[in-house]
PDB file of N, CA, C and O in Angstrom:
ATOM      1  N   MET A   1      -8.598  18.483  21.710  1.00  0.00           N
ATOM      2  CA  MET A   1      -7.466  17.501  21.520  1.00  0.00           C
ATOM      3  C   MET A   1      -6.999  17.228  22.925  1.00  0.00           C
ATOM      4  O   MET A   1      -6.626  18.240  23.519  1.00  0.00           O
ATOM      5  N   PRO A   2      -6.940  16.238  23.512  1.00  0.00           N
ATOM      6  CA  PRO A   2      -6.539  15.758  24.888  1.00  0.00           C
ATOM      7  C   PRO A   2      -4.860  15.950  24.919  1.00  0.00           C
ATOM      8  O   PRO A   2      -4.033  15.726  24.035  1.00  0.00           O
ATOM      9  N   SER A   3      -4.713  16.389  26.112  1.00  0.00           N
ATOM     10  CA  SER A   3      -3.201  16.871  26.268  1.00  0.00           C
ATOM     11  C   SER A   3      -2.425  15.275  26.520  1.00  0.00           C
ATOM     12  O   SER A   3      -3.016  14.250  26.859  1.00  0.00           O
ATOM     13  N   ILE A   4      -1.177  15.398  26.287  1.00  0.00           N
ATOM     14  CA  ILE A   4      -0.269  14.115  26.482  1.00  0.00           C
ATOM     15  C   ILE A   4      -0.612  13.604  27.795  1.00  0.00           C
ATOM     16  O   ILE A   4      -0.557  12.383  27.943  1.00  0.00           O
ATOM     17  N   THR A   5      -0.950  14.316  28.751  1.00  0.00           N
ATOM     18  CA  THR A   5      -0.890  13.818  30.184  1.00  0.00           C
ATOM     19  C   THR A   5      -1.914  12.828  30.196  1.00  0.00           C
ATOM     20  O   THR A   5      -1.765  11.690  30.643  1.00  0.00           O
ATOM     21  N   SER A   6      -3.321  13.446  29.519  1.00  0.00           N
ATOM     22  CA  SER A   6      -4.303  12.498  29.537  1.00  0.00           C
ATOM     23  C   SER A   6      -4.058  11.375  28.931  1.00  0.00           C
ATOM     24  O   SER A   6      -4.438  10.372  29.535  1.00  0.00           O
ATOM     25  N   PHE A   7      -3.427  11.187  27.700  1.00  0.00           N
ATOM     26  CA  PHE A   7      -3.040  10.081  26.845  1.00  0.00           C
ATOM     27  C   PHE A   7      -2.026   9.153  28.006  1.00  0.00           C
ATOM     28  O   PHE A   7      -2.140   7.931  27.907  1.00  0.00           O
ATOM     29  N   GLU A   8      -1.222   9.592  28.899  1.00  0.00           N
ATOM     30  CA  GLU A   8      -0.405   8.915  29.612  1.00  0.00           C
ATOM     31  C   GLU A   8      -1.241   8.260  30.607  1.00  0.00           C
ATOM     32  O   GLU A   8      -1.085   7.065  30.860  1.00  0.00           O
ATOM     33  N   THR A   9      -2.147   8.996  31.200  1.00  0.00           N
ATOM     34  CA  THR A   9      -3.141   8.571  32.285  1.00  0.00           C
ATOM     35  C   THR A   9      -4.028   7.312  31.596  1.00  0.00           C
ATOM     36  O   THR A   9      -4.198   6.221  32.139  1.00  0.00           O
ATOM     37  N   MET A  10      -4.466   7.642  30.500  1.00  0.00           N
ATOM     38  CA  MET A  10      -5.449   6.415  29.992  1.00  0.00           C
ATOM     39  C   MET A  10      -4.430   5.066  29.664  1.00  0.00           C
ATOM     40  O   MET A  10      -4.737   3.900  29.914  1.00  0.00           O
ATOM     41  N   ALA A  11      -3.136   5.524  29.040  1.00  0.00           N
ATOM     42  CA  ALA A  11      -2.369   4.144  28.704  1.00  0.00           C
ATOM     43  C   ALA A  11      -1.452   3.791  30.309  1.00  0.00           C
ATOM     44  O   ALA A  11      -0.815   2.746  30.441  1.00  0.00           O
ATOM     45  N   MET A  12      -1.510   4.494  31.045  1.00  0.00           N
ATOM     46  CA  MET A  12      -0.823   4.296  32.344  1.00  0.00           C
ATOM     47  C   MET A  12       0.798   4.169  31.932  1.00  0.00           C
ATOM     48  O   MET A  12       1.500   3.237  32.324  1.00  0.00           O
ATOM     49  N   LEU A  13       1.155   4.985  31.294  1.00  0.00           N
ATOM     50  CA  LEU A  13       2.486   4.917  30.925  1.00  0.00           C
ATOM     51  C   LEU A  13       3.221   6.057  31.924  1.00  0.00           C
ATOM     52  O   LEU A  13       2.716   7.056  32.438  1.00  0.00           O
ATOM     53  N   GLU A  14       4.542   5.564  32.006  1.00  0.00           N
ATOM     54  CA  GLU A  14       5.441   6.475  32.898  1.00  0.00           C
ATOM     55  C   GLU A  14       6.793   6.814  31.953  1.00  0.00           C
ATOM     56  O   GLU A  14       7.714   6.003  32.045  1.00  0.00           O
ATOM     57  N   LEU A  15       6.908   7.575  31.356  1.00  0.00           N
ATOM     58  CA  LEU A  15       7.943   8.059  30.432  1.00  0.00           C
ATOM     59  C   LEU A  15       8.770   9.158  30.698  1.00  0.00           C
ATOM     60  O   LEU A  15       8.322  10.112  31.334  1.00  0.00           O
ATOM     61  N   PRO A  16      10.083   9.136  30.231  1.00  0.00           N
ATOM     62  CA  PRO A  16      10.918  10.233  30.556  1.00  0.00           C
ATOM     63  C   PRO A  16      10.336  11.421  30.007  1.00  0.00           C
ATOM     64  O   PRO A  16       9.399  11.226  29.232  1.00  0.00           O
ATOM     65  N   GLN A  17      10.704  12.726  30.249  1.00  0.00           N
ATOM     66  CA  GLN A  17      10.145  13.829  29.528  1.00  0.00           C
ATOM     67  C   GLN A  17      10.397  13.881  28.086  1.00  0.00           C
ATOM     68  O   GLN A  17       9.494  14.280  27.351  1.00  0.00           O
ATOM     69  N   ASP A  18      11.601  13.499  27.571  1.00  0.00           N
ATOM     70  CA  ASP A  18      12.047  13.705  26.144  1.00  0.00           C
ATOM     71  C   ASP A  18      11.099  12.917  25.290  1.00  0.00           C
ATOM     72  O   ASP A  18      10.740  13.362  24.200  1.00  0.00           O
ATOM     73  N   GLU A  19      10.617  11.584  25.816  1.00  0.00           N
ATOM     74  CA  GLU A  19       9.717  10.663  25.235  1.00  0.00           C
ATOM     75  C   GLU A  19       8.217  11.151  25.237  1.00  0.00           C
ATOM     76  O   GLU A  19       7.452  11.014  24.282  1.00  0.00           O
ATOM     77  N   ARG A  20       7.921  11.708  26.375  1.00  0.00           N
ATOM     78  CA  ARG A  20       6.665  12.268  26.393  1.00  0.00           C
ATOM     79  C   ARG A  20       6.374  13.406  25.523  1.00  0.00           C
ATOM     80  O   ARG A  20       5.269  13.595  25.015  1.00  0.00           O
ATOM     81  N   GLU A  21       7.630  14.331  25.330  1.00  0.00           N
ATOM     82  CA  GLU A  21       7.513  15.211  24.193  1.00  0.00           C
ATOM     83  C   GLU A  21       7.322  14.723  22.831  1.00  0.00           C
ATOM     84  O   GLU A  21       6.513  15.259  22.074  1.00  0.00           O
ATOM     85  N   MET A  22       8.160  13.554  22.437  1.00  0.00           N
ATOM     86  CA  MET A  22       8.047  13.041  21.074  1.00  0.00           C
ATOM     87  C   MET A  22       6.684  12.430  21.035  1.00  0.00           C
ATOM     88  O   MET A  22       5.911  12.637  20.100  1.00  0.00           O
ATOM     89  N   LEU A  23       6.416  11.720  22.002  1.00  0.00           N
ATOM     90  CA  LEU A  23       4.902  10.927  21.780  1.00  0.00           C
ATOM     91  C   LEU A  23       4.035  11.877  21.617  1.00  0.00           C
ATOM     92  O   LEU A  23       3.229  11.785  20.691  1.00  0.00           O
ATOM     93  N   GLY A  24       4.023  12.973  22.473  1.00  0.00           N
ATOM     94  CA  GLY A  24       2.780  14.133  22.047  1.00  0.00           C
ATOM     95  C   GLY A  24       2.767  14.672  20.690  1.00  0.00           C
ATOM     96  O   GLY A  24       1.713  14.792  20.065  1.00  0.00           O
ATOM     97  N   LYS A  25       4.172  15.076  20.107  1.00  0.00           N
ATOM     98  CA  LYS A  25       4.181  15.403  18.824  1.00  0.00           C
ATOM     99  C   LYS A  25       3.479  14.539  17.856  1.00  0.00           C
ATOM    100  O   LYS A  25       2.638  14.900  17.033  1.00  0.00           O
ATOM    101  N   CYS A  26       4.030  13.104  18.105  1.00  0.00           N
ATOM    102  CA  CYS A  26       3.433  12.051  17.081  1.00  0.00           C
ATOM    103  C   CYS A  26       2.053  11.969  17.135  1.00  0.00           C
ATOM    104  O   CYS A  26       1.391  12.026  16.099  1.00  0.00           O
ATOM    105  N   ILE A  27       1.490  11.829  18.342  1.00  0.00           N
ATOM    106  CA  ILE A  27      -0.079  11.896  18.535  1.00  0.00           C
ATOM    107  C   ILE A  27      -0.736  13.173  17.945  1.00  0.00           C
ATOM    108  O   ILE A  27      -1.760  12.969  17.293  1.00  0.00           O
ATOM    109  N   GLU A  28      -0.268  14.599  18.081  1.00  0.00           N
ATOM    110  CA  GLU A  28      -0.842  15.589  17.602  1.00  0.00           C
ATOM    111  C   GLU A  28      -0.917  15.412  16.117  1.00  0.00           C
ATOM    112  O   GLU A  28      -1.961  15.534  15.478  1.00  0.00           O
ATOM    113  N   ALA A  29       0.201  15.129  15.629  1.00  0.00           N
ATOM    114  CA  ALA A  29       0.213  15.117  14.001  1.00  0.00           C
ATOM    115  C   ALA A  29      -0.659  13.992  13.375  1.00  0.00           C
ATOM    116  O   ALA A  29      -1.156  14.102  12.254  1.00  0.00           O
ATOM    117  N   LEU A  30      -0.792  13.049  14.063  1.00  0.00           N
ATOM    118  CA  LEU A  30      -2.000  11.804  13.679  1.00  0.00           C
ATOM    119  C   LEU A  30      -3.246  12.648  13.721  1.00  0.00           C
ATOM    120  O   LEU A  30      -3.976  12.811  12.743  1.00  0.00           O
ATOM    121  N   ALA A  31      -3.452  13.187  14.933  1.00  0.00           N
ATOM    122  CA  ALA A  31      -4.719  13.898  15.154  1.00  0.00           C
ATOM    123  C   ALA A  31      -5.036  14.994  14.065  1.00  0.00           C
ATOM    124  O   ALA A  31      -6.111  15.026  13.467  1.00  0.00           O
ATOM    125  N   ASP A  32      -3.978  15.917  13.852  1.00  0.00           N
ATOM    126  CA  ASP A  32      -4.181  16.852  12.713  1.00  0.00           C
ATOM    127  C   ASP A  32      -4.545  15.952  11.394  1.00  0.00           C
ATOM    128  O   ASP A  32      -5.528  16.299  10.739  1.00  0.00           O
ATOM    129  N   SER A  33      -3.872  14.935  11.026  1.00  0.00           N
ATOM    130  CA  SER A  33      -4.152  14.301   9.700  1.00  0.00           C
ATOM    131  C   SER A  33      -5.497  13.768   9.647  1.00  0.00           C
ATOM    132  O   SER A  33      -6.019  13.674   8.536  1.00  0.00           O
ATOM    133  N   PHE A  34      -6.101  13.427  10.613  1.00  0.00           N
ATOM    134  CA  PHE A  34      -7.595  13.089  10.645  1.00  0.00           C
ATOM    135  C   PHE A  34      -8.348  14.210  10.580  1.00  0.00           C
ATOM    136  O   PHE A  34      -9.385  14.135   9.921  1.00  0.00           O
ATOM    137  N   THR A  35      -8.054  15.312  11.148  1.00  0.00           N
ATOM    138  CA  THR A  35      -8.955  16.339  11.177  1.00  0.00           C
ATOM    139  C   THR A  35      -8.850  16.823   9.612  1.00  0.00           C
ATOM    140  O   THR A  35      -9.906  17.095   9.041  1.00  0.00           O
ATOM    141  N   LYS A  36      -7.601  16.940   8.894  1.00  0.00           N
ATOM    142  CA  LYS A  36      -7.822  17.218   7.487  1.00  0.00           C
ATOM    143  C   LYS A  36      -8.469  16.357   6.622  1.00  0.00           C
ATOM    144  O   LYS A  36      -8.837  16.771   5.523  1.00  0.00           O
ATOM    145  N   LEU A  37      -8.691  15.015   7.027  1.00  0.00           N
ATOM    146  CA  LEU A  37      -9.464  14.056   6.154  1.00  0.00           C
ATOM    147  C   LEU A  37     -11.004  14.530   6.438  1.00  0.00           C
ATOM    148  O   LEU A  37     -11.834  14.444   5.533  1.00  0.00           O
ATOM    149  N   GLU A  38     -11.323  14.991   7.618  1.00  0.00           N
ATOM    150  CA  GLU A  38     -12.648  15.276   7.867  1.00  0.00           C
ATOM    151  C   GLU A  38     -13.291  16.406   6.861  1.00  0.00           C
ATOM    152  O   GLU A  38     -14.497  16.458   6.621  1.00  0.00           O
ATOM    153  N   HIS A  39     -12.326  17.291   6.314  1.00  0.00           N
ATOM    154  CA  HIS A  39     -12.660  18.361   5.432  1.00  0.00           C
ATOM    155  C   HIS A  39     -12.556  17.845   3.980  1.00  0.00           C
ATOM    156  O   HIS A  39     -12.733  18.771   3.188  1.00  0.00           O
ATOM    157  N   ILE A  40     -12.342  16.752   3.430  1.00  0.00           N
ATOM    158  CA  ILE A  40     -12.173  16.389   2.196  1.00  0.00           C
ATOM    159  C   ILE A  40     -13.418  15.854   1.731  1.00  0.00           C
ATOM    160  O   ILE A  40     -13.900  14.826   2.208  1.00  0.00           O
ATOM    161  N   GLU A  41     -14.073  16.666   0.610  1.00  0.00           N
ATOM    162  CA  GLU A  41     -15.483  16.221  -0.008  1.00  0.00           C
ATOM    163  C   GLU A  41     -15.253  15.164  -0.686  1.00  0.00           C
ATOM    164  O   GLU A  41     -14.603  15.315  -1.721  1.00  0.00           O
ATOM    165  N   ALA A  42     -15.718  13.765  -0.309  1.00  0.00           N
ATOM    166  CA  ALA A  42     -15.666  12.718  -1.012  1.00  0.00           C
ATOM    167  C   ALA A  42     -17.017  12.269  -1.827  1.00  0.00           C
ATOM    168  O   ALA A  42     -17.056  11.256  -2.527  1.00  0.00           O
ATOM    169  N   GLU A  43     -17.987  13.059  -1.660  1.00  0.00           N
ATOM    170  CA  GLU A  43     -19.348  12.582  -1.960  1.00  0.00           C
ATOM    171  C   GLU A  43     -19.350  12.100  -3.653  1.00  0.00           C
ATOM    172  O   GLU A  43     -18.813  12.783  -4.525  1.00  0.00           O
ATOM    173  N   GLY A  44     -19.956  10.992  -3.876  1.00  0.00           N
ATOM    174  CA  GLY A  44     -20.128  10.425  -4.958  1.00  0.00           C
ATOM    175  C   GLY A  44     -18.550   9.805  -5.865  1.00  0.00           C
ATOM    176  O   GLY A  44     -18.449   9.500  -7.053  1.00  0.00           O
ATOM    177  N   VAL A  45     -17.513   9.786  -4.810  1.00  0.00           N
ATOM    178  CA  VAL A  45     -16.397   9.274  -5.153  1.00  0.00           C
ATOM    179  C   VAL A  45     -16.425   7.903  -4.979  1.00  0.00           C
ATOM    180  O   VAL A  45     -16.716   7.464  -3.866  1.00  0.00           O
ATOM    181  N   GLU A  46     -16.126   7.012  -6.063  1.00  0.00           N
ATOM    182  CA  GLU A  46     -16.126   5.440  -6.004  1.00  0.00           C
ATOM    183  C   GLU A  46     -14.908   5.067  -4.988  1.00  0.00           C
ATOM    184  O   GLU A  46     -13.920   5.796  -4.896  1.00  0.00           O
ATOM    185  N   PRO A  47     -15.062   3.877  -4.239  1.00  0.00           N
ATOM    186  CA  PRO A  47     -14.233   3.599  -3.248  1.00  0.00           C
ATOM    187  C   PRO A  47     -13.175   2.885  -4.271  1.00  0.00           C
ATOM    188  O   PRO A  47     -13.515   2.638  -5.428  1.00  0.00           O
ATOM    189  N   LEU A  48     -11.944   2.585  -3.804  1.00  0.00           N
ATOM    190  CA  LEU A  48     -10.797   2.085  -4.568  1.00  0.00           C
ATOM    191  C   LEU A  48     -10.521   0.869  -3.874  1.00  0.00           C
ATOM    192  O   LEU A  48     -10.550   0.889  -2.643  1.00  0.00           O
ATOM    193  N   VAL A  49     -10.282  -0.089  -4.428  1.00  0.00           N
ATOM    194  CA  VAL A  49      -9.768  -1.487  -3.858  1.00  0.00           C
ATOM    195  C   VAL A  49      -8.170  -1.402  -4.061  1.00  0.00           C
ATOM    196  O   VAL A  49      -7.463  -1.930  -3.203  1.00  0.00           O
ATOM    197  N   THR A  50      -7.613  -0.796  -5.098  1.00  0.00           N
ATOM    198  CA  THR A  50      -6.149  -0.760  -5.205  1.00  0.00           C
ATOM    199  C   THR A  50      -5.872   0.749  -6.031  1.00  0.00           C
ATOM    200  O   THR A  50      -6.705   1.092  -6.870  1.00  0.00           O
ATOM    201  N   VAL A  51      -4.992   1.394  -5.830  1.00  0.00           N
ATOM    202  CA  VAL A  51      -4.570   2.455  -6.533  1.00  0.00           C
ATOM    203  C   VAL A  51      -3.902   2.237  -7.759  1.00  0.00           C
ATOM    204  O   VAL A  51      -3.723   3.152  -8.563  1.00  0.00           O
ATOM    205  N   LEU A  52      -3.455   0.872  -7.981  1.00  0.00           N
ATOM    206  CA  LEU A  52      -3.017   0.392  -9.349  1.00  0.00           C
ATOM    207  C   LEU A  52      -3.969   0.327 -10.303  1.00  0.00           C
ATOM    208  O   LEU A  52      -5.130   0.052 -10.001  1.00  0.00           O
ATOM    209  N   ASP A  53      -3.608   0.561 -11.511  1.00  0.00           N
ATOM    210  CA  ASP A  53      -4.563   0.311 -12.688  1.00  0.00           C
ATOM    211  C   ASP A  53      -4.508  -0.968 -13.362  1.00  0.00           C
ATOM    212  O   ASP A  53      -4.049  -1.180 -14.484  1.00  0.00           O
ATOM    213  N   ILE A  54      -5.159  -2.014 -12.349  1.00  0.00           N
ATOM    214  CA  ILE A  54      -4.857  -3.293 -12.975  1.00  0.00           C
ATOM    215  C   ILE A  54      -6.502  -3.840 -12.878  1.00  0.00           C
ATOM    216  O   ILE A  54      -7.320  -3.292 -12.139  1.00  0.00           O
ATOM    217  N   HIS A  55      -6.780  -4.841 -13.628  1.00  0.00           N
ATOM    218  CA  HIS A  55      -8.046  -5.360 -13.657  1.00  0.00           C
ATOM    219  C   HIS A  55      -7.839  -6.949 -13.951  1.00  0.00           C
ATOM    220  O   HIS A  55      -7.065  -7.431 -14.777  1.00  0.00           O
ATOM    221  N   ASN A  56      -8.732  -7.655 -13.063  1.00  0.00           N
ATOM    222  CA  ASN A  56      -8.712  -9.145 -13.261  1.00  0.00           C
ATOM    223  C   ASN A  56      -9.496  -9.407 -14.343  1.00  0.00           C
ATOM    224  O   ASN A  56     -10.512  -8.749 -14.564  1.00  0.00           O
ATOM    225  N   ILE A  57      -9.062 -10.465 -15.168  1.00  0.00           N
ATOM    226  CA  ILE A  57      -9.696 -10.960 -16.341  1.00  0.00           C
ATOM    227  C   ILE A  57     -10.261 -12.278 -15.975  1.00  0.00           C
ATOM    228  O   ILE A  57      -9.474 -13.223 -16.031  1.00  0.00           O
ATOM    229  N   LEU A  58     -11.548 -12.531 -15.591  1.00  0.00           N
ATOM    230  CA  LEU A  58     -12.193 -13.470 -15.078  1.00  0.00           C
ATOM    231  C   LEU A  58     -13.179 -14.124 -16.115  1.00  0.00           C
ATOM    232  O   LEU A  58     -13.910 -13.419 -16.810  1.00  0.00           O
ATOM    233  N   ARG A  59     -13.174 -15.494 -16.194  1.00  0.00           N
ATOM    234  CA  ARG A  59     -13.866 -16.235 -17.089  1.00  0.00           C
ATOM    235  C   ARG A  59     -15.156 -16.205 -16.130  1.00  0.00           C
ATOM    236  O   ARG A  59     -15.180 -16.001 -14.916  1.00  0.00           O
ATOM    237  N   GLU A  60     -16.336 -16.493 -17.103  1.00  0.00           N
ATOM    238  CA  GLU A  60     -17.570 -16.897 -16.631  1.00  0.00           C
ATOM    239  C   GLU A  60     -17.773 -17.964 -15.636  1.00  0.00           C
ATOM    240  O   GLU A  60     -17.215 -19.025 -15.916  1.00  0.00           O
ATOM    241  N   ASP A  61     -18.390 -17.927 -14.627  1.00  0.00           N
ATOM    242  CA  ASP A  61     -18.382 -18.750 -13.646  1.00  0.00           C
ATOM    243  C   ASP A  61     -19.453 -19.872 -14.105  1.00  0.00           C
ATOM    244  O   ASP A  61     -20.620 -19.530 -13.911  1.00  0.00           O
ATOM    245  N   ARG A  62     -19.284 -21.029 -14.625  1.00  0.00           N
ATOM    246  CA  ARG A  62     -20.008 -22.064 -14.780  1.00  0.00           C
ATOM    247  C   ARG A  62     -19.551 -23.327 -14.560  1.00  0.00           C
ATOM    248  O   ARG A  62     -18.341 -23.544 -14.627  1.00  0.00           O
ATOM    249  N   SER A  63     -20.425 -24.308 -14.276  1.00  0.00           N
ATOM    250  CA  SER A  63     -20.338 -25.542 -13.823  1.00  0.00           C
ATOM    251  C   SER A  63     -20.128 -26.650 -15.006  1.00  0.00           C
ATOM    252  O   SER A  63     -21.096 -26.901 -15.723  1.00  0.00           O
ATOM    253  N   GLU A  64     -19.048 -27.229 -15.196  1.00  0.00           N
ATOM    254  CA  GLU A  64     -19.088 -28.439 -16.095  1.00  0.00           C
ATOM    255  C   GLU A  64     -18.773 -29.652 -15.616  1.00  0.00           C
ATOM    256  O   GLU A  64     -17.762 -29.692 -14.916  1.00  0.00           O
ATOM    257  N   LYS A  65     -19.288 -30.529 -15.778  1.00  0.00           N
ATOM    258  CA  LYS A  65     -19.002 -31.980 -15.376  1.00  0.00           C
ATOM    259  C   LYS A  65     -18.032 -32.692 -16.460  1.00  0.00           C
ATOM    260  O   LYS A  65     -18.465 -32.907 -17.592  1.00  0.00           O
ATOM    261  N   LEU A  66     -16.721 -33.054 -16.099  1.00  0.00           N
ATOM    262  CA  LEU A  66     -15.740 -33.138 -16.937  1.00  0.00           C
ATOM    263  C   LEU A  66     -15.722 -34.811 -17.020  1.00  0.00           C
ATOM    264  O   LEU A  66     -15.877 -35.370 -18.106  1.00  0.00           O
ATOM    265  N   LEU A  67     -15.544 -35.475 -15.923  1.00  0.00           N
ATOM    266  CA  LEU A  67     -15.576 -36.753 -15.754  1.00  0.00           C
ATOM    267  C   LEU A  67     -16.664 -37.375 -15.129  1.00  0.00           C
ATOM    268  O   LEU A  67     -17.352 -36.773 -14.305  1.00  0.00           O
ATOM    269  N   THR A  68     -16.895 -38.676 -15.499  1.00  0.00           N
ATOM    270  CA  THR A  68     -18.045 -39.310 -14.664  1.00  0.00           C
ATOM    271  C   THR A  68     -17.298 -40.086 -13.650  1.00  0.00           C
ATOM    272  O   THR A  68     -16.146 -40.434 -13.909  1.00  0.00           O
ATOM    273  N   ARG A  69     -17.906 -40.419 -12.404  1.00  0.00           N
ATOM    274  CA  ARG A  69     -17.436 -41.202 -11.360  1.00  0.00           C
ATOM    275  C   ARG A  69     -16.699 -42.590 -11.884  1.00  0.00           C
ATOM    276  O   ARG A  69     -15.608 -42.926 -11.422  1.00  0.00           O
ATOM    277  N   ALA A  70     -17.246 -43.204 -12.679  1.00  0.00           N
ATOM    278  CA  ALA A  70     -16.917 -44.428 -13.318  1.00  0.00           C
ATOM    279  C   ALA A  70     -15.486 -44.103 -14.001  1.00  0.00           C
ATOM    280  O   ALA A  70     -14.528 -44.854 -13.819  1.00  0.00           O
ATOM    281  N   GLU A  71     -15.399 -42.919 -14.812  1.00  0.00           N
ATOM    282  CA  GLU A  71     -14.387 -42.747 -15.448  1.00  0.00           C
ATOM    283  C   GLU A  71     -13.051 -42.253 -14.437  1.00  0.00           C
ATOM    284  O   GLU A  71     -11.890 -42.331 -14.840  1.00  0.00           O
ATOM    285  N   ILE A  72     -13.341 -41.844 -13.357  1.00  0.00           N
ATOM    286  CA  ILE A  72     -12.253 -41.468 -12.298  1.00  0.00           C
ATOM    287  C   ILE A  72     -12.031 -42.752 -11.745  1.00  0.00           C
ATOM    288  O   ILE A  72     -10.880 -43.175 -11.849  1.00  0.00           O
ATOM    289  N   LEU A  73     -12.878 -43.478 -11.174  1.00  0.00           N
ATOM    290  CA  LEU A  73     -12.663 -44.713 -10.417  1.00  0.00           C
ATOM    291  C   LEU A  73     -11.907 -45.825 -11.459  1.00  0.00           C
ATOM    292  O   LEU A  73     -11.164 -46.695 -11.003  1.00  0.00           O
ATOM    293  N   SER A  74     -12.136 -45.715 -12.655  1.00  0.00           N
ATOM    294  CA  SER A  74     -11.261 -46.601 -13.548  1.00  0.00           C
ATOM    295  C   SER A  74      -9.957 -46.599 -13.272  1.00  0.00           C
ATOM    296  O   SER A  74      -9.455 -47.719 -13.374  1.00  0.00           O
ATOM    297  N   ASN A  75      -9.135 -45.641 -12.919  1.00  0.00           N
ATOM    298  CA  ASN A  75      -7.893 -45.446 -12.762  1.00  0.00           C
ATOM    299  C   ASN A  75      -7.509 -45.959 -11.266  1.00  0.00           C
ATOM    300  O   ASN A  75      -6.320 -46.042 -10.956  1.00  0.00           O
ATOM    301  N   ALA A  76      -8.392 -46.254 -10.476  1.00  0.00           N
ATOM    302  CA  ALA A  76      -8.001 -46.472  -9.228  1.00  0.00           C
ATOM    303  C   ALA A  76      -7.661 -47.881  -8.916  1.00  0.00           C
ATOM    304  O   ALA A  76      -8.371 -48.829  -9.249  1.00  0.00           O
ATOM    305  N   PRO A  77      -6.228 -48.008  -8.078  1.00  0.00           N
ATOM    306  CA  PRO A  77      -5.834 -49.407  -8.019  1.00  0.00           C
ATOM    307  C   PRO A  77      -7.063 -50.243  -7.175  1.00  0.00           C
ATOM    308  O   PRO A  77      -7.304 -51.403  -7.509  1.00  0.00           O
ATOM    309  N   GLU A  78      -7.689 -49.715  -6.263  1.00  0.00           N
ATOM    310  CA  GLU A  78      -8.788 -50.683  -5.698  1.00  0.00           C
ATOM    311  C   GLU A  78      -9.810 -49.496  -5.355  1.00  0.00           C
ATOM    312  O   GLU A  78      -9.578 -48.329  -5.039  1.00  0.00           O
ATOM    313  N   GLN A  79     -11.038 -50.199  -5.526  1.00  0.00           N
ATOM    314  CA  GLN A  79     -12.180 -49.334  -5.040  1.00  0.00           C
ATOM    315  C   GLN A  79     -13.366 -50.284  -4.543  1.00  0.00           C
ATOM    316  O   GLN A  79     -13.391 -51.482  -4.822  1.00  0.00           O
ATOM    317  N   CYS A  80     -14.343 -49.643  -3.785  1.00  0.00           N
ATOM    318  CA  CYS A  80     -15.388 -50.329  -3.106  1.00  0.00           C
ATOM    319  C   CYS A  80     -16.603 -49.603  -2.962  1.00  0.00           C
ATOM    320  O   CYS A  80     -16.630 -48.616  -2.227  1.00  0.00           O
ATOM    321  N   ASP A  81     -17.560 -49.964  -3.553  1.00  0.00           N
ATOM    322  CA  ASP A  81     -18.902 -49.320  -3.688  1.00  0.00           C
ATOM    323  C   ASP A  81     -19.045 -47.977  -4.160  1.00  0.00           C
ATOM    324  O   ASP A  81     -19.763 -47.117  -3.652  1.00  0.00           O
ATOM    325  N   GLY A  82     -18.173 -47.833  -5.360  1.00  0.00           N
ATOM    326  CA  GLY A  82     -18.246 -46.541  -5.768  1.00  0.00           C
ATOM    327  C   GLY A  82     -17.111 -45.432  -5.285  1.00  0.00           C
ATOM    328  O   GLY A  82     -17.087 -44.289  -5.741  1.00  0.00           O
ATOM    329  N   TYR A  83     -16.208 -45.913  -4.332  1.00  0.00           N
ATOM    330  CA  TYR A  83     -15.179 -44.926  -3.812  1.00  0.00           C
ATOM    331  C   TYR A  83     -13.915 -45.582  -4.042  1.00  0.00           C
ATOM    332  O   TYR A  83     -13.764 -46.712  -4.506  1.00  0.00           O
ATOM    333  N   PHE A  84     -12.855 -44.625  -3.607  1.00  0.00           N
ATOM    334  CA  PHE A  84     -11.564 -45.298  -3.605  1.00  0.00           C
ATOM    335  C   PHE A  84     -11.330 -46.105  -2.372  1.00  0.00           C
ATOM    336  O   PHE A  84     -11.830 -45.839  -1.279  1.00  0.00           O
ATOM    337  N   GLN A  85     -10.604 -47.025  -2.601  1.00  0.00           N
ATOM    338  CA  GLN A  85     -10.373 -47.984  -1.355  1.00  0.00           C
ATOM    339  C   GLN A  85      -8.957 -47.609  -1.128  1.00  0.00           C
ATOM    340  O   GLN A  85      -8.162 -47.603  -2.067  1.00  0.00           O
ATOM    341  N   VAL A  86      -8.628 -47.312   0.020  1.00  0.00           N
ATOM    342  CA  VAL A  86      -7.134 -46.962   0.411  1.00  0.00           C
ATOM    343  C   VAL A  86      -6.847 -47.936   1.697  1.00  0.00           C
ATOM    344  O   VAL A  86      -7.774 -48.465   2.309  1.00  0.00           O
ATOM    345  N   PRO A  87      -5.528 -48.112   2.032  1.00  0.00           N
ATOM    346  CA  PRO A  87      -5.102 -48.873   3.083  1.00  0.00           C
ATOM    347  C   PRO A  87      -5.577 -48.108   4.428  1.00  0.00           C
ATOM    348  O   PRO A  87      -5.562 -46.877   4.459  1.00  0.00           O
ATOM    349  N   GLY A  88      -5.945 -48.777   5.396  1.00  0.00           N
ATOM    350  CA  GLY A  88      -6.257 -48.118   6.617  1.00  0.00           C
ATOM    351  C   GLY A  88      -4.777 -47.548   7.317  1.00  0.00           C
ATOM    352  O   GLY A  88      -3.682 -48.108   7.263  1.00  0.00           O
ATOM    353  N   THR A  89      -5.056 -46.512   7.852  1.00  0.00           N
ATOM    354  CA  THR A  89      -3.852 -45.723   8.481  1.00  0.00           C
ATOM    355  C   THR A  89      -3.949 -45.799   9.884  1.00  0.00           C
ATOM    356  O   THR A  89      -2.942 -45.422  10.483  1.00  0.00           O
ATOM    357  N   LEU A  90      -5.043 -46.247  10.667  1.00  0.00           N
ATOM    358  CA  LEU A  90      -5.004 -46.454  12.180  1.00  0.00           C
ATOM    359  C   LEU A  90      -5.253 -47.668  12.493  1.00  0.00           C
ATOM    360  O   LEU A  90      -6.040 -48.383  11.874  1.00  0.00           O
ATOM    361  N   GLU A  91      -4.475 -48.068  13.674  1.00  0.00           N
ATOM    362  CA  GLU A  91      -4.445 -49.329  13.858  1.00  0.00           C
ATOM    363  C   GLU A  91      -5.189 -49.648  15.295  1.00  0.00           C
ATOM    364  O   GLU A  91      -5.287 -50.809  15.695  1.00  0.00           O
TER     365      GLU A  91
END
C-alpha cells in the first residue's frame, strides 16, 4: 500500500497535517475494502442488475401496422404527394 506521501506527490496536493492524516485513513479504509473483496468467492454467482426483487413484465416485441398512410393523411388539413403539408417556418 503506498503511503500518504506518495498519494500527495501523485496528486500534487499541499495539505495541512490533520487533513493528510484524515485523507490517509480514508484511503487506507478504501484500499482495505477492495482487499476484502478480492477474497470473496464469486464463481458461478449470477450478476445482479438490482438488489430489489422486481421483474419487468414485457409484452412480445412484434410489429403491427395499425393505420395505413391514406388513413393517417385523411385527417390532415393539407397534404401533398402523400405527406403532411405544413406552413413554411423559414423565410
